[in-house]
C-alpha positions as CSV (number, residue, x, y, z in Angstrom):
1,Q,30.3,-112.5,-24.6
2,V,30.2,-109.3,-26.6
3,Q,32.2,-106.3,-26.9
4,L,31.9,-103.2,-27.5
5,V,34.0,-100.0,-28.7
6,E,32.4,-96.7,-29.2
7,S,34.1,-93.5,-30.7
8,G,33.2,-89.6,-32.0
9,G,32.5,-88.1,-28.3
10,G,33.4,-84.7,-28.1
11,L,32.8,-81.2,-27.0
12,V,31.2,-79.3,-29.9
13,Q,29.0,-75.6,-29.5
14,S,25.1,-75.6,-29.6
15,G,23.7,-76.5,-33.0
16,E,27.2,-78.5,-34.5
17,S,27.4,-82.0,-35.1
18,L,29.0,-85.2,-33.5
19,R,28.5,-88.6,-34.9
20,L,29.1,-91.5,-32.6
21,S,29.9,-95.5,-33.9
22,C,30.3,-98.7,-31.7
23,A,31.2,-101.2,-33.3
24,A,30.6,-105.1,-31.6
25,S,32.8,-108.0,-32.1
26,G,32.8,-111.8,-30.1
27,N,30.0,-114.0,-30.2
28,I,27.8,-111.7,-32.2
29,V,24.4,-113.2,-32.6
30,S,22.5,-112.0,-36.0
31,I,19.1,-111.6,-34.6
32,N,19.7,-108.4,-31.7
33,T,19.3,-104.8,-30.8
34,M,22.1,-102.1,-31.0
35,G,21.3,-98.6,-29.9
36,W,22.5,-95.8,-27.7
37,Y,21.6,-94.7,-24.4
38,R,23.0,-92.0,-22.6
39,Q,23.3,-90.6,-19.1
40,A,23.4,-87.0,-17.7
41,A,25.1,-86.3,-14.1
42,G,22.6,-86.9,-11.2
43,K,19.9,-88.2,-14.2
44,Q,18.6,-91.8,-14.7
45,R,20.4,-93.9,-18.5
46,E,17.5,-93.4,-20.6
47,L,17.6,-94.5,-24.1
48,V,18.4,-92.2,-27.2
49,A,18.0,-94.4,-29.9
50,S,17.7,-97.7,-31.1
51,K,17.4,-100.2,-34.5
52,T,17.1,-103.9,-34.5
53,S,18.6,-106.4,-36.7
54,G,15.5,-106.2,-38.7
55,G,15.2,-102.1,-39.3
56,S,12.9,-101.2,-36.8
57,T,14.1,-98.2,-34.9
58,N,12.7,-96.4,-31.9
59,Y,13.6,-92.6,-31.1
60,A,13.7,-90.7,-28.0
61,D,11.1,-88.4,-28.1
62,S,13.8,-85.2,-27.5
63,V,16.0,-86.5,-30.2
64,K,13.4,-87.0,-32.9
65,G,14.3,-85.1,-35.9
66,R,17.8,-84.7,-35.0
67,F,19.1,-87.5,-34.7
68,T,19.5,-90.6,-36.6
69,I,20.4,-94.1,-35.9
70,S,21.6,-96.6,-38.6
71,R,23.4,-100.2,-38.4
72,D,25.3,-101.9,-41.1
73,N,24.2,-105.3,-40.2
74,A,27.5,-106.6,-42.3
75,K,29.8,-104.7,-40.2
76,N,28.8,-105.4,-37.3
77,T,28.4,-101.5,-36.4
78,V,25.7,-98.8,-35.0
79,A,25.9,-95.2,-35.8
80,L,24.4,-92.1,-34.1
81,Q,24.3,-88.9,-36.1
82,M,23.5,-85.9,-33.9
83,N,22.7,-82.8,-35.1
84,S,21.5,-79.1,-33.8
85,L,23.2,-80.7,-30.9
86,K,22.1,-78.7,-27.6
87,P,23.0,-78.7,-23.6
88,E,20.9,-80.4,-22.8
89,D,22.7,-83.9,-25.0
90,T,25.3,-83.1,-23.2
91,A,25.3,-87.1,-21.0
92,V,28.2,-90.6,-21.4
93,Y,26.8,-91.9,-24.4
94,Y,26.8,-95.7,-24.2
95,C,26.5,-98.1,-26.8
96,N,23.8,-101.5,-26.4
97,F,23.8,-104.4,-27.7
98,K,20.9,-106.4,-26.9
99,I,20.1,-110.3,-27.5
100,P,16.4,-110.8,-27.3
101,W,17.1,-114.0,-25.2
102,R,19.7,-112.7,-23.6
103,T,20.1,-111.3,-20.0
104,P,22.0,-108.8,-18.5
105,D,23.1,-106.6,-22.7
106,Y,26.4,-105.7,-23.6
107,W,27.2,-101.9,-23.1
108,G,30.1,-100.2,-24.1
109,Q,32.6,-97.9,-21.8
110,G,30.7,-94.9,-22.7
111,T,31.8,-91.6,-24.7
112,Q,31.2,-88.1,-23.3
113,V,29.0,-86.0,-25.4
114,T,29.8,-82.2,-23.8
115,V,27.5,-79.4,-26.0
116,S,28.2,-76.2,-24.7
117,S,25.9,-72.7,-24.9
């Protein structure tokens, strides 16, 4: 099993920045994908950004150019730098850890990001 611990959420104003961090521990497999999903009130959980252990990235169109995902494979951490935040970014953000041959995925507890207008 894998445990994920998130930090960095908070309340900011439009245009400001936040940095989310997630640390994985437990039975880590070197081939994996770590990423961030978010779920706003009344909406589906959606992929924000992900990055494979090999370095490939994927971003939601709504955050391209504003958010950047990074990894430190040696430390088993992933971070999400969120710039130019908008009220539409308000959601609970969840760290995700995926091992290709295992189901289900592992999830963090979620951290609230609130962007005021």
